[in-house]
N, C-alpha and C positions, 0 to 999 in steps of 0.2 A: 504494500500500500503506499509505504512512505517515497519511494522513488517517483511514483505517479502522481502523488496528492500532496507535493511539499508546503503549498500554500495553506492547505485545509489543515494539514499536520503542524503547522506553525514552525516548520523545518526549512524555510527559504533560506538561500544563501545571502539575500539582501534583505533589508527590513522595511521594504515598500509594502504600502497598503494594498496597492493594485498590482496583478500579475497580469502580463501581456498575455492576450489572447488572440489567435489568427482569426481576423475577421470572417474569414471562409468558413469558420467552424460556428458561427452565429447565425440565428434567424434574422428574420426582416419584420419590420412593422412592429406589431406588438410584442413579439419574440425576439426583437433586436438585442436585448440582453441575456437571452439564452443561448449558450453555448455549449458545445462539447469541449472536453478539455485534452482529447486525443483524436488526433487525424483518423485513426481506426474505428472510431465509435460508429460510423455509418455501417461499417461492413460488420462490425461484431453485432450491432442491433439486427442486420439483415438475416444473420445466421442464429437468431433466438438468444444472445446473450442478456438482454433486457430482463428476460424471464428467469435464465439460469444463473445469471451472476447480479441479481437485481441489486444488492447493497452497493456495489461499485459503480454500476451502470445508471443507476436512477440519479447519483450524485455527479458523476463524471461524464455522463453522455447524455445530459439533459435533452438536448435537442433531439438527436437521435432516437430517443426513448420516449418522446412527448411527454416529458416530465417535469417541463417548466414551471417554476414557481413564480407567480407574479405578486402576490402578497408580500409587502417587505417583511413583516413580522415572521411569516411562515419561511422565507428566504434566510432570514438569520438563525432561525431555528433549525433550518436544513444544514447550516454551515456548522453550528455546534455539535449537530449529530456526527456530521463527517469528521470533526475533531476528536469526538468520543470514540468512533469507530477506529480511527487510526491509533489511539493510544491504547485501546484494547487488542489490536493486532500486535503492536509492538511489545506489550506486555507478555501475549502469549507466544511470541515467537522468542523471547529472551529467556 
């Protein structure tokens, strides 16, 4: 989890609040702030990973899995859940 979710896991090399996301991985219109964090998200979604690997995909491939969160409070909660998931994964693997 950590190599792919450094921002959510608060393990970025820099202290910037924003992480660069390729605009090609984001939606348009109302979904313009809904992005995939990995260029392979669309492929993974097409082969069923949104269902098989739900915890990762719903947070990191939001556009491809159609799991965009538009409510700001819900978006903050999702970010915190992602941080919790990351810490749990790190603790489990140590």
